[in-house]
N, C-alpha and C positions, 0 to 999 in steps of 0.2 A: 604749521601743524594746526589742525582744527581743535579748538578747546572743548567743544561739545559735539562728539561724533553722532550722538543720537539726534540732536537738533539738525545737524547738517544732513543726515539721512532723511529726516522728515521733510526738510526743505526741498531736497532733490526729488522726493516722491511727489510732493505737491506740484512741482513743475512738469512732471511727466504724466499726470493723471488727466484723463479726458473729463469734460464736464459731466458726463453720465456717471463716471466713477466717483467724482466728487459728490454728486447728489446721492449716489448709493451709500457712500460713507456717512453722509449726514443723516440719512434715514436709519442707517445701522446704529449710529451713535445715539440717536433719539430712542430707538427701540431698546438698546442696552440700558440706557439711563432709566427708562420706564420699567424695564424688567427688574433692575436692581431696587427701584423704589417699591415695586410690588412685593419683593421678597423681604423687605424690611418695613413692615407696616407701622412701626413705632417711630421711624425716622421721618418726621414731617418735613424737615429741610430737604432731604433727598427727593421726597415726593413732590414738593413744590418746585424745586429746581428742574426736575425731569419734565414736569408739565410745562413749565415756562420755556424750557429749551424747545420742546415740541411745538409750542405755540409760535415761538419765534421762527422756527424752520418753516412752518406752514404759512406764516405771514409773508416770509420771503418768497415762497412759492406763489402765493396769491399776487404779490407785487410783480413777479416776473411774468406771469401769464397775462397780466393786463397791460404790459408794455407794448406799444405799437410795433416795436422791432421783433417781438416774439413771433417766430414763424410756424409755430405749431398749428395744425388744422383747427378751425373754430370748434368743431365737435369735441375734439380732445381737450381744448381749453375749457369748454363748458363742463365736461366730465370732471376735470381736475378741480375746477372751482366748486362744483357741487360736493365733491369729496372733501375739499378743504373747509367748506362751511360745516359739514358734518363733524369734522375733526375739531373745529372751533367749539361747536356746541358740546361735544363730548369732553373736551378739555375743561371747559367752564363748569360743566356738571361735576366732573371729577374733583376739581379744585374746591367747589362748593361743598361737596359731600365728604371729601377726605377718604373715600372708600377705594382702597387699592385694587379691589376687584374690578372696578370700572376701567382700569388701565389695559386690560387684555385686548379690547378692540383696537385701541391705539397702537399697541405693540404689534398686533397682527397686520394692521394697515401698513405700518412703517416697514415691517419685515418683507411683506409681499412687494411693496414698491422697490425696496433695495434689491430684492432678487430679480425683479423685472428689469431694473436698470443695468444689472450686471449681466443679464442674458445677452448672448450674441444674436444678431438678426436671424441666423440659421436656427438657433434654439427657439426663438419666438415664433417662427413660422411653423415649426413642427409641433409646438405646444397647442396651437389653436386649431 
């Protein structure tokens, strides 16, 4: 018998998720953390942790798109890199200022990317 059924369920979910779903979950987690930090302006620890998680996520994205094995089209890689550099600047500015109002743009970017990653190819072709 499994000692921790929740952990077992989480492990089985991880093994059945596509890379797109995993990426969507990561962007969703980052946006949720940022949203929580925005709603608790006096909690500097939550603010810092949310921004640091977001920075780590985007650093991983940057590393992935610069890998020679990455098969994304060059134009898409360039667009992602441009967006990630903007996110870096916005994250640094937010950390420096401590202003929770500056989190909104990061929340919006992460939510939109998560939604796009969750969309099926049919949904994406009808949206454009």
